[in-house]
C-alpha positions in Angstrom: 13.8 -29.1 -18.3 12.5 -28.7 -21.7 15.8 -27.2 -22.7 17.5 -30.3 -22.0 15.1 -32.0 -24.4 16.4 -29.6 -27.1 19.8 -30.4 -26.0 19.5 -34.3 -26.2 17.1 -34.6 -29.3 17.5 -31.6 -31.6 20.0 -33.4 -33.9 17.1 -35.9 -34.4 13.9 -34.2 -34.4 14.0 -30.4 -35.8 10.9 -29.5 -33.8 13.1 -29.8 -30.9 15.2 -26.9 -32.3 12.5 -24.5 -31.3 13.4 -25.0 -27.7 16.6 -23.1 -28.1 14.9 -19.8 -28.7 14.7 -17.4 -25.6 11.5 -15.7 -27.0 9.7 -19.0 -27.4 10.6 -20.4 -23.9 9.6 -17.0 -22.4 6.3 -17.0 -23.8 5.6 -20.6 -22.7 7.0 -19.8 -19.3 4.6 -16.8 -19.0 1.3 -18.9 -20.3 2.2 -21.9 -18.0 2.5 -19.5 -15.1 -0.7 -17.8 -16.0 -2.8 -21.1 -16.5 -1.4 -22.6 -13.1 -2.2 -19.5 -11.3 -5.8 -19.3 -12.6 -6.4 -22.9 -12.4 -5.0 -23.1 -8.8 -6.6 -20.1 -7.6 -10.1 -21.4 -6.4 -8.5 -24.3 -4.9 -5.9 -22.2 -3.0 -8.5 -19.8 -1.8 -10.9 -22.6 -0.6 -8.0 -24.2 1.3 -6.9 -20.8 2.9 -10.6 -20.5 3.8 -10.8 -23.8 5.5 -7.6 -23.4 7.3 -9.1 -19.9 8.6 -6.0 -18.0 7.2 -7.5 -14.7 6.9 -6.4 -11.0 6.8 -5.9 -8.9 9.9 -6.7 -5.3 9.5 -4.6 -3.0 11.7 -6.6 -0.7 13.9 -4.7 2.6 12.7 -5.8 1.7 9.0 -8.7 3.6 7.0 -12.2 2.5 8.1 -13.1 1.2 4.9 -10.4 -1.4 5.4 -12.4 -3.1 8.2 -14.7 -4.9 5.8 -11.6 -6.6 4.4 -10.8 -8.4 7.7 -10.9 -12.4 7.1 -10.1 -12.4 3.3 -7.8 -15.2 2.8 -4.1 -14.0 2.8 -0.8 -15.8 2.1 -1.6 -16.1 -1.6 1.9 -15.4 -2.2 2.8 -18.9 -1.9 0.9 -19.5 -5.2 2.6 -16.8 -7.0 5.9 -18.4 -5.9 4.9 -21.7 -7.0 3.7 -20.5 -10.4 7.0 -18.7 -10.8 9.1 -21.7 -9.7 7.5 -24.6 -11.8 7.6 -22.5 -15.2 11.1 -21.5 -14.5 12.2 -25.1 -13.9 10.5 -26.2 -16.9 11.5 -23.6 -19.4 14.8 -22.3 -18.4 18.6 -24.1 -18.9 18.9 -25.4 -15.4 22.9 -25.5 -15.7 22.7 -21.6 -15.7 24.0 -20.2 -12.3 22.1 -16.7 -12.7 18.7 -18.8 -12.7 19.2 -20.5 -9.3 20.8 -17.6 -8.0 17.5 -15.2 -8.5 15.3 -18.3 -7.5 17.1 -18.8 -4.1 16.6 -15.2 -3.7 12.9 -15.1 -4.4 12.2 -18.1 -2.3 14.5 -16.9 0.4 12.6 -13.7 0.7 9.4 -15.6 0.5 10.2 -17.8 3.2 10.8 -14.8 5.5 7.4 -13.6 4.5 5.7 -16.8 5.2 7.3 -17.2 8.6 5.9 -13.3 9.3 2.3 -14.3 7.9 2.4 -17.7 9.7 3.0 -15.7 13.1 0.2 -13.4 12.3 -2.3 -16.3 11.6 -1.0 -18.4 14.5 -1.6 -15.4 17.0 -5.0 -14.4 15.4 -3.7 -10.6 15.2 -1.5 -8.3 13.2 1.5 -9.5 15.1 4.3 -11.2 13.1 8.1 -11.2 13.4 9.5 -8.3 15.1 10.8 -5.5 13.2 14.3 -6.4 14.0 14.1 -10.0 13.2 12.5 -9.5 9.8 15.1 -6.7 8.8 18.1 -9.0 10.0 16.7 -12.0 7.8 16.2 -9.7 4.7 19.9 -8.0 5.2 21.2 -11.7 5.7 19.6 -12.9 2.5 20.6 -9.7 0.6 24.4 -9.9 1.7 24.5 -13.7 0.9 23.2 -12.7 -2.5 25.9 -10.1 -2.8 28.6 -12.8 -1.6 27.5 -15.0 -4.6 28.0 -12.3 -7.2 31.3 -11.6 -5.6 32.5 -15.3 -6.1 31.1 -15.0 -9.6 33.1 -11.9 -10.2 36.1 -13.6 -9.0 35.4 -16.5 -11.5 35.1 -13.9 -14.2 31.2 -14.3 -14.8 30.0 -11.3 -13.5 31.3 -7.5 -13.2 30.6 -5.1 -10.1 30.8 -2.0 -12.6 27.8 0.3 -12.7 26.0 1.1 -15.7 24.9 4.8 -16.0 21.9 5.6 -18.2 22.7 8.4 -20.7 26.2 8.3 -19.8 27.7 5.1 -21.6 31.2 6.1 -21.0 30.8 5.9 -17.2 31.5 2.6 -15.4 32.3 3.1 -11.7 33.3 0.2 -9.7 32.4 -0.4 -6.2 35.6 -2.3 -5.5 38.3 -1.0 -3.4 40.9 -1.9 -5.8 44.2 -1.5 -4.1 42.9 -4.4 -1.6 42.4 -6.9 -4.6 46.1 -7.7 -4.8 45.9 -8.7 -1.1 44.4 -12.4 -0.7 43.4 -11.7 2.9 41.8 -8.3 2.2 39.7 -9.7 -1.0 36.3 -9.9 0.8 36.8 -6.4 2.3 37.4 -5.1 -1.2 33.9 -5.9 -2.0 32.3 -4.6 1.1 31.0 -1.3 -0.6 29.3 -3.6 -3.4 28.0 -6.0 -0.9 26.4 -3.0 1.0 25.1 -1.5 -2.1 23.5 -4.9 -3.4 22.0 -5.7 0.2 20.3 -2.1 0.4 18.7 -2.8 -3.1 17.3 -6.0 -2.3 16.0 -5.2 1.1 14.8 -1.8 0.0 12.9 -3.6 -3.1 11.2 -6.3 -1.1 10.1 -3.6 1.5 8.7 -1.2 -0.8 6.7 -3.8 -2.5 5.5 -4.8 0.9 4.6 -1.2 1.6 2.6 -0.8 -1.6 0.4 -3.9 -1.1 -2.2 -2.0 0.5 -5.3 -2.0 -1.9 -6.8 -4.7 -3.9 -4.7 -5.2 -7.0 -2.4 -2.4 -6.4 1.1 -4.1 -5.7 0.5 -7.2 -8.3 -0.6 -4.6 -11.0 2.7 -2.6 -10.6 4.6 -5.8 -10.4 3.1 -6.9 -13.7 4.3 -3.6 -15.1 7.9 -3.8 -13.6 8.5 -7.5 -14.4 7.3 -6.8 -18.2 10.2 -4.0 -18.3 12.5 -6.2 -16.7 11.7 -9.0 -19.4 12.7 -6.9 -22.2 15.8 -5.3 -20.5 17.0 -8.9 -19.7 16.5 -9.9 -23.1 18.5 -7.0 -24.7 21.2 -7.5 -21.9 21.7 -11.2 -23.0 21.4 -10.7 -26.7 24.9 -9.8 -28.1 23.1 -8.1 -31.1 20.7 -6.2 -29.5 23.1 -5.2 -26.9 25.7 -3.9 -29.3 23.1 -2.0 -31.1 21.5 -0.3 -28.2 25.0 0.3 -26.6 24.1 -2.0 -23.6 26.7 -4.0 -21.7 26.3 -7.6 -23.0 26.0 -10.3 -20.3 26.6 -13.8 -21.6 24.2 -16.2 -19.6 21.6 -13.6 -18.3 19.3 -14.1 -21.1 18.0 -17.4 -19.3 16.6 -14.9 -16.7 14.1 -13.7 -19.4 12.0 -16.8 -19.1 12.1 -16.3 -15.3 10.7 -12.7 -15.8 8.1 -14.1 -18.1 6.8 -16.5 -15.4 6.7 -13.4 -13.1 4.6 -11.7 -15.5 2.3 -14.7 -15.9 2.2 -15.7 -12.5 1.2 -12.1 -11.3 -1.5 -11.7 -14.2 -3.3 -15.1 -13.0 -3.0 -13.8 -9.3 -4.7 -10.4 -10.2 -7.6 -12.2 -11.5 -8.3 -13.2 -8.0 -6.7 -10.2 -6.3 -8.5 -7.4 -8.6 -11.1 -5.3 -6.8 -12.9 -6.4 -4.5 -10.1 -9.0 -3.9 -11.0 -12.8 -3.1 -7.3 -13.3 -1.9 -4.4 -11.1 -0.7 -0.8 -12.1 -1.4 0.7 -11.3 2.2 4.3 -10.8 3.2 5.1 -14.2 1.4 4.1 -12.7 -1.8 5.2 -8.8 -1.7 8.7 -9.6 -0.1 9.7 -12.4 -2.7 8.4 -10.4 -5.6 10.2 -7.3 -4.5 13.3 -9.3 -3.9 13.0 -11.0 -7.3 12.8 -7.7 -8.9 15.8 -6.1 -7.5 17.9 -9.3 -8.0 17.2 -9.5 -11.6 18.1 -5.9 -11.8 21.3 -6.1 -10.2 22.3 -9.1 -12.5 21.8 -7.7 -15.7 23.5 -4.4 -14.5 20.5 -1.9 -14.4 20.8 -1.0 -10.7 20.4 2.6 -11.2 17.2 2.0 -13.4 15.6 0.1 -10.6 13.8 3.2 -9.2 12.2 3.6 -12.5 11.4 0.2 -13.2 9.7 0.1 -9.7 8.8 3.7 -9.5 5.5 3.4 -7.6 7.2 1.2 -5.1 9.8 3.9 -4.5 7.4 6.6 -4.2 5.2 4.4 -1.7 8.4 3.8 0.3 9.6 7.3 0.3 6.0 8.5 1.7 6.5 6.3 4.5 10.0 7.5 5.3 9.4 11.3 4.9 6.1 10.8 7.0 7.9 9.1 9.9 10.8 11.4 9.8 8.9 14.5 9.6 6.6 13.2 12.5 9.8 12.7 14.8 11.4 15.6 14.0 8.3 18.3 14.5 7.0 16.4 17.4 3.7 14.9 15.7 2.9 16.9 12.6 2.4 15.0 9.2 3.1 15.7 6.0 0.3 13.2 4.5 -2.9 12.3 6.2 -1.8 8.6 6.1 1.1 6.8 4.9 2.0 4.8 2.6 0.7 7.5 -0.1 -2.2 5.2 -1.3 -4.0 5.5 2.2 -3.5 9.5 2.0 -5.6 9.8 -1.2 -8.1 7.3 0.5 -8.6 9.9 3.3 -8.9 12.5 0.6 -12.0 10.8 -0.8 -10.9 9.0 -3.8 -12.5 5.6 -4.6 -10.2 2.5 -4.4 -10.5 1.5 -7.8 -9.6 5.1 -8.9 -6.5 5.2 -6.8 -5.3 1.5 -8.0 -6.0 2.6 -11.8 -4.0 5.9 -11.4 -1.3 4.2 -9.7 -0.9 1.7 -12.4 -0.8 4.2 -15.0 2.0 6.0 -13.1 3.9 2.8 -12.8 3.8 2.2 -16.6 5.2 5.9 -17.4 8.0 5.0 -14.7 8.7 1.7 -16.6 8.3 3.2 -20.2 10.8 6.0 -19.1 13.4 3.1 -17.8 12.9 1.2 -21.5 13.5 4.5 -23.3 17.0 4.8 -21.8 18.0 1.9 -24.0 18.0 4.2 -27.0 19.0 7.5 -25.4 22.4 6.6 -24.4 
């Protein structure tokens, strides 16, 4: 919205000229999201308590978590609003990438909201069925891929992959021979659609699995979103992209304020979610944040850096996959004492605050590695 003020008044009042700078709008988007989150936090917590929207703790979880039962959940609604409002205020709303990422964020958030609502409604840890939840996530991821397919056809996007360290390698997911046949055009994009869907669904579920300790997931989101803010700014800046040998993508720079808003909203939420947590984000928060991280990474052509941008999320998801796979293959044997991985360390006797701090450090190392690839190419 404020960007339109620049377009309308910059020739009359030089002060409005400041609004054309991405860096300034990103800073203000972050500050706006942070203040909104901190100021609205107490009211949100009070309302959730009044509506008796409390967290249900699964019976098979660590014994120490039983004391957290009843803590207000669905705080992800606050996170989503604190991302949405600053994005609408500080980005160029004529930019299609902004609307695409917002749509993905809110769509995954809606799935999480429905799941959380079902749990609260039935007063037990039973939300959407696994199949329903997965189907809806796949549908959102697929539709996001279809939107990128249409942008590719219009010449505003490229499906080519960018490999860190190997600047000359740019493979495409397209089945090229089918592009010349109009009837088979969508089929030519099928590998790309599957890849994008996998990334968005995997990322949203990975953040969801990580959200098991006070402040753990949201702290890792802050680190990942900060890395994405830098990567998005570089990809959208012709000079920096040329200097660092990164593919320049006109238009994606407007996602930088969105990433800044994600950082600010997450910081504000951490104020209340830090140990001992006064509120939990619920699936409405974890699914939306995971989906938005993957959506931005795909648009700025950093899909292959996503496992490092969200390194802890990947580790947590892999721990569950390995645990379940090994359990089934060996007839009941386990690799970890409990999955996801943070529960394993809890049962090993680590204090919750120590696990959180060490996982944040690991997340920072992963993200710093992702940023070093900008220069080492």
